[in-house]
N, C-alpha and C positions, 0 to 999 in steps of 0.2 A: 534415431537413437537406439542402441542395442538394448534388447529386452533384458539381457543379463545384467547390464549396468543399472538399469532401473530397479531390478530385483535386488541387487546388492545394496543400493542406496536405501531401498525400503527396509531392508533387514538391518543395516548398520547404523543409519543416522538416528533413529529413535533412541538408541542407547547412549548417545553423546550429548554434550552440552551444546547450546546454540553456537558458541564460538567454534567448537570442534566440528559441528555440522557444516558451518561455512567453510572451514579449512579443508575438510574432506571433499566437499563438493568442488572446491577450487582445484584440488589435486586431480580429481577424476575428469573435470571439465575445465581445463586451464584456459580455454578460449570460449567466449560467447556467453558467459554467465552475466545476467543482467538483474540488478536489484532495483525494483521500482519503489521509490520512497515518497510518501505523502507528507513527510516531515513530522508525523506524529511521534509520540514518545517511543513506541515500539520500533519504528523505522530509524529513529535517532540512535537507539541502542544498537541496532544492527550496523548502522554506519560506523559507530565507534568500534565495534568488533572487527569490521572489515579493515578499518584504518589501522588499528593496533597490530593487525597481523599482516598488513601490507598485501592483501589478497587481490588477485587480478580480476576484480568484479566491477563491472561498469555500474555506476549509480545514476539513475535517471529519475526525474520528477516531472510532474505535469503542472503547467501554469494555465489554468482554465480561463483566466481573465477576470475571475470573480473571487480570488483568494483574499483572505484577511491580510492586512498590512503586516501583522505579526509573523505570518508565514513567509512573506517575502523577506523580511528582515532575518528570519532564521536561516534561510538559504545562504545568505551572505555570511552570517555568523558561523555556520557549519563549514563552509569552504575555508574560511580564515582559520578556524580551529584545527582542522585536520589536514589542510593543504592537499586536498584531493579534489578532482573535478566532479561536479554534479551537472549533468546534462539536463537542460530544461526543454521540454517539448510543449508547443503551443497548438491550439486548434487551427485547422486550415481556415485561412481568411475568407475564402469564397463560401465555404460551407457554413461558417459562423454568420456571415452576412445574410445568406439565404434564410437561415433559421430565424434570426432576429427580424428580418424583413417580413417574413410570412407569419410568425407566431408572436412576435413582440419580445422585449428584453426579459420579461419575467414570466414567460409561458409555463415554466416548471410548476407554478402554483396551481395551474388549471386542472391538471389530471396526472395520474401516474404515467400514462403514455407520453404526455408532453414533457414531463420531467425526464423520462428515460431518453427522449429524443434530444434533449439538451445535453444530458450526460454522454450520449453517443458522440455528439460533435465535440464537446469540450474535453472529454476524458477518454472514451473508448478508442476513438479513431487515432488520437495522438499516441496512446499507449501502443497501438498496433505498429505505428511507425517506430516507436522506441524499442519494441521487441523484435523488429525485423532482423532475421539472421541470428537470433539468440539460440543458444544450446539448451538453456534452462532459465526459468524465471524464479527469482527469489522475492518473497513477500514478507511483510511484517504481521501477517494475520495471526491471531490467537484463537483457540477454541472458545475461550471465555468471553470473547467480545460480544457475542449475540447468540440467540437460539439457533439462528440459521447456520452458525459456524461451529456448533458444539461437537460435531464429529470430525472436525478438521484434522487430517493426518499431517505428519511432518513432511512426507513425500507423497505426491499424487500426480497422476497424468490428467491434465486439463484438456479435455477433448474439444472444448469450445475455442481454445487458443492453439491447440495442437502442440502443446509444450509440456515438458516436465516442470512441475511447480514444486518448489522447496519452501517450506514454511518453518524456519528454524525456531521460532518462538511458539509454535503451535501448542505445546503443553505447558507453557509458562503462565503464571498468574500475573495480573496487573501489579500486585505487590512485588513480585520478583523483578519485573521490568523496572519499576520505580526504584527498587533498592539498587539494582545495577547502575541506573542512571545517577543516583546519589553518590555511590562509591567512586564512580569514574568521572564525576562532574560533567556529565553529558549535557550539551546545550539543548534545552527543550522549549517548546512554544509556551509563552507565558499564559496563554489562554487555558492551558491545562489546569493552572492554579485558580482559574475563575469558573470552574464547573464545566469545562469543555473536554471530556475524555476523548471524543472523536471529532476531528476538525476537518471540514471540507470547504466548500465554497461559502462565503460569508452569508449570502441570502438564504442558504439552505441548512445552516447550522445554528443551533442555540445551545445555551447551557442546560444541563439536566438538573432535575430536582432529586433530593435524597431518595434512594430506593428505586429510581428509574433505571431501566436497562442502559448499558453504556452507549448504545447507539440510538437512544431515544431522541437525542437532539438533532439527529440527521433526518431531514425531510419530515419533521415532526407533525406536519398537517396530514400525512398519509397513513393509511392502514396497509402497510406493505412489508416486505422483507428487509427494507432499509438497505438495499444494495443498488449500485449504480450500473451494473453490467460488467464490471471488471472481474468480479469474483462470483460466478453463478454456481453456488453450492447446489449439490444434488445432481449435477450433470458432469461431474469431473472424474468420477471413478469408474 
C-alpha cells in the first residue's frame, strides 16, 4: 500500500464522521476493504452505516463454536434487515479437535496462555483467513472501551497483521453509539440490555457490575489486558 495514501487517510479521516470515514475509505480502496464484526453494538452501527451507503465493504464475522444463542440469532436478523451478505468463518476442524483433545473443552480457565491458545484456534486463525487478500481492515474498536485502547487512532498500521486498520468509531463515546442505534433502529444483541457491554464467547463473558470497566466481563477470572490477540495494542504504530 502506498505510503502517500496512508498519510492522506491519517490526515483526512479524523476530521470526518464515522459514516464519512467509511465512504472515503471505500472511494480510496474500492476493492479489498473488509469489516470484521463481532455483532456488538459498535459493529452493528457500522453495519448500518455501510448498508445505508451501499458501500463495497465485505462484512465478515467469526463463529467460534461457543457463541451465545442471542448472537447467532442476531446474525440472521441483521442479514434480513439490511439484505447484505455476512460471511461467517469457523475454526479449522482439525486444529480445534487437537486443542480439545489435548487440553480439554474448557482449558481457557486454566491460565492466560491456555486461554490465548483457545482464542488462537477459535478466533485469530479464522480471522487470518477472513482477511486474506484484504487491502484494509475496518473494526468497531473505540478508545473508550478499555485502558488498553485509550490511545486508539482512527487510522493505524497494524504490523502484527501487515494491514492498514481503520477504526471509524475510535473517538465516539458509548453514548454516541447508543444514540445512533436508537435513532436508526439498529438491531442489537439483547444481552447489551442485561449488563453485557462486550459480548464474546458464552463461557468467557459475564455481565458487569456498576462502575466496572466495559470489558471487565471478558475473561473476568484473569488479571490481563482483556484481549484475545486480534487487536494487540502497543505494537501497531
